[in-house]
C-alpha positions, 0 to 999 in steps of 0.5 A: 741336766739331760740337755747338756749331756750332748755338749759335754760328751766328745764327738766318739762318746756321743757317736756310741751314745747316738748309736744305741737302740731308742729303746735301750735306755730308761733311765740315769742308771741305764745310762750310767751302767751302759758307759762304764760298762762300755768304757770300763776296759779302756780305762787305766786303774791304779797300780798296787804294791804288788804290781811294783814288786813284780817288776825286775830289771831284765838281764842285759837291761840299762839301769837307767831302763829299769829305773823309767820302767819302776817309776812308771808303775810307782807314780801309779800307786797311791799311799805307798810308804818310801820304805816299800818302794826302796825295798822293791827297787832294791829286790828287782835289780839284776846284777848290780852288785855295787849298788846292792852293797851301798844300799846294805852299807848306808840303807836310805830312809827316803826315796831322796837318799837312794843313790 
């Protein structure tokens, strides 16, 4: 397995690995730990319901821009209910009384029913 490691790594990762001191790695656990420590900060984490609830439409922001930002976060959240998504979306609207009224008159049950 160790013979395949250089083949599987991208050049930048291979450069990082070969730049380590010769006495730095003594086991697979060492290389796993060092790899995670080095690359953890660059990985994209999954979002949570709380991240979605912090998205608000900014004053003067077009609805289209708000929807785009909202969906970028929503698409990074696994296992969130449609009710939570709809609720967070409506709460984040700014100065869209007509849209708020539409949601209050006939609340959607699914994201596909949203106006």
